[in-house]
C-alpha positions as CSV (number, residue, x, y, z in Angstrom):
1,M,-29.9,73.1,132.7
2,N,-31.8,76.3,133.0
3,E,-32.4,78.0,136.5
4,I,-36.1,77.1,136.7
5,S,-35.4,73.3,136.1
6,K,-32.6,73.5,138.7
7,L,-34.8,75.1,141.3
8,E,-37.6,72.5,140.8
9,T,-35.3,69.6,141.4
10,E,-33.5,70.9,144.5
11,E,-34.9,69.8,147.9
12,L,-36.0,72.4,150.3
13,L,-33.7,72.1,153.4
14,T,-34.8,72.4,157.0
15,C,-33.2,75.6,158.4
16,L,-32.1,76.0,162.0
17,R,-32.0,79.7,162.6
18,L,-29.8,80.7,165.6
19,Q,-30.2,84.2,166.8
20,L,-27.5,85.3,169.3
21,F,-27.2,88.0,171.9
22,H,-24.4,88.9,174.3
23,P,-24.7,92.0,176.5
24,D,-21.2,93.2,175.5
25,Q,-21.3,92.2,171.8
26,A,-20.6,95.7,170.6
27,C,-17.1,95.6,172.0
28,H,-16.7,91.8,172.3
29,P,-15.3,89.8,169.3
30,A,-17.1,86.6,170.1
31,F,-19.1,86.3,166.9
32,H,-16.2,87.0,164.4
33,D,-15.6,83.3,163.6
34,L,-19.3,82.5,162.9
35,P,-20.7,82.6,159.3
36,L,-23.2,85.3,160.2
37,N,-26.1,85.9,157.8
38,Q,-24.9,83.1,155.5
39,P,-26.7,79.8,155.3
40,Y,-24.3,76.9,156.1
41,K,-25.2,73.4,154.8
42,M,-24.7,70.4,157.0
43,D,-25.2,66.7,156.6
44,A,-27.9,65.4,158.9
45,E,-25.7,62.7,160.3
46,D,-23.1,65.2,161.4
47,P,-23.6,67.0,164.8
48,L,-23.4,70.8,165.0
49,R,-21.0,71.5,167.8
50,L,-20.5,75.0,169.3
51,G,-17.8,76.1,171.7
52,H,-14.5,78.0,171.8
53,D,-12.3,75.1,170.5
54,G,-11.9,75.3,166.7
55,Q,-10.5,71.8,166.5
56,A,-13.5,70.2,168.3
57,C,-16.4,72.4,167.1
58,T,-18.2,73.1,163.9
59,F,-18.8,76.7,165.0
60,V,-16.6,78.8,167.3
61,L,-17.4,81.5,169.7
62,N,-14.3,83.5,170.4
63,D,-14.8,83.6,174.2
64,T,-13.0,81.7,176.9
65,F,-16.1,82.0,179.2
66,V,-17.7,79.6,176.7
67,S,-16.7,75.9,177.2
68,R,-14.3,74.3,174.8
69,K,-17.3,72.2,173.7
70,Q,-20.4,74.0,174.9
71,F,-23.2,72.0,173.3
72,S,-24.0,69.7,170.4
73,I,-27.2,69.6,168.2
74,Q,-28.0,66.4,166.4
75,A,-30.6,65.9,163.7
76,Y,-32.8,62.8,163.8
77,R,-36.2,61.6,162.5
78,K,-39.0,60.4,164.7
79,S,-40.6,57.1,163.9
80,G,-43.3,57.6,161.2
81,N,-42.2,61.1,160.5
82,S,-40.1,62.2,157.5
83,C,-39.3,65.7,158.9
84,L,-36.0,66.3,160.7
85,S,-36.1,67.0,164.4
86,F,-33.3,68.1,166.6
87,M,-31.8,67.1,170.0
88,I,-29.4,69.2,172.0
89,Q,-26.8,67.8,174.4
90,N,-24.8,69.8,177.0
91,M,-21.1,69.0,176.3
92,S,-19.8,71.3,179.1
93,Q,-18.7,69.8,182.4
94,K,-18.6,73.2,184.2
95,G,-20.8,75.6,182.2
96,K,-24.5,75.8,182.8
97,L,-26.9,75.3,179.8
98,M,-30.5,76.3,180.2
99,V,-32.9,75.1,177.5
100,S,-36.3,76.9,177.5
101,G,-36.1,77.5,181.2
102,S,-34.8,74.0,182.3
103,E,-31.2,73.3,183.2
104,L,-29.5,70.6,181.0
105,R,-26.6,69.0,182.9
106,H,-23.4,67.6,181.4
107,L,-24.1,65.0,178.7
108,K,-27.9,65.2,179.2
109,R,-30.0,65.7,176.1
110,A,-33.3,67.4,175.3
111,E,-35.4,67.7,172.3
112,L,-35.6,71.1,170.8
113,D,-39.0,72.6,170.3
114,D,-39.9,74.5,167.1
115,K,-38.7,77.5,169.0
116,S,-36.2,77.1,171.9
117,L,-34.4,79.6,174.0
118,L,-30.9,78.8,175.3
119,W,-28.8,80.5,178.0
120,F,-25.1,79.7,178.5
121,A,-22.2,81.9,179.8
122,R,-23.6,85.3,179.2
123,Y,-25.2,84.4,175.9
124,E,-28.8,84.0,174.9
125,M,-29.7,82.1,171.8
126,L,-33.1,81.7,170.2
127,I,-33.3,78.7,167.9
128,W,-36.2,78.1,165.6
129,Q,-36.8,75.5,162.9
130,E,-38.2,76.0,159.5
131,Q,-39.1,72.6,158.1
132,G,-37.9,71.4,154.8
133,E,-38.2,68.2,152.7
134,S,-34.6,67.0,152.8
135,Q,-33.9,64.0,155.1
136,S,-30.1,64.1,154.5
137,K,-29.1,67.8,154.9
138,F,-30.1,70.9,156.7
139,E,-29.0,74.5,156.9
140,V,-27.8,76.6,159.8
141,L,-28.2,80.4,159.8
142,F,-26.6,82.5,162.5
143,K,-27.7,86.1,163.1
144,T,-27.1,88.5,166.0
145,C,-29.7,90.7,167.6
146,N,-29.4,94.0,169.4
147,R,-31.6,93.1,172.3
148,P,-31.9,89.9,174.5
149,T,-33.5,87.1,172.7
150,S,-35.5,86.4,175.9
151,Q,-37.4,89.7,175.1
152,E,-38.3,88.2,171.6
153,M,-40.0,85.3,173.5
154,G,-41.7,87.7,175.9
155,I,-39.5,86.8,178.9
156,D,-38.3,89.7,180.9
157,V,-35.5,88.2,183.0
158,P,-32.4,86.6,181.4
159,C,-30.7,83.7,183.2
160,Y,-27.1,84.9,183.2
């Protein structure tokens, strides 16, 4: 099969872009276990889990200030809509998770907007969705940024 035919038959995947910032990231190895700048394919029925426990989480932040299981993101489809949407759940019993300015308590869920700003431990994470056609898979793309993601959203005061 030539490359053009292969490209025409592949479904465009929804991409969750996760842009991370930590104030000490230059000297802090927290991001070493993440697949930075490399799209990572996930099945839509599998939750994305982030925390510092490599056994329990899909993606690991090498930082004990992050909960063992910090949060989970699950894909779903709204009734009458074929596009994937995403729900976030706070998995941490002790750690605070702020989602777009509102605190999400342990085991509570919230729908992620097309662009959402998260705060946990001393991290800021900007998540935005690029819609695709696939209903069974999506991609995750982690990147770091050199300034707080809250500044990207026009918010001057971080919540850590």
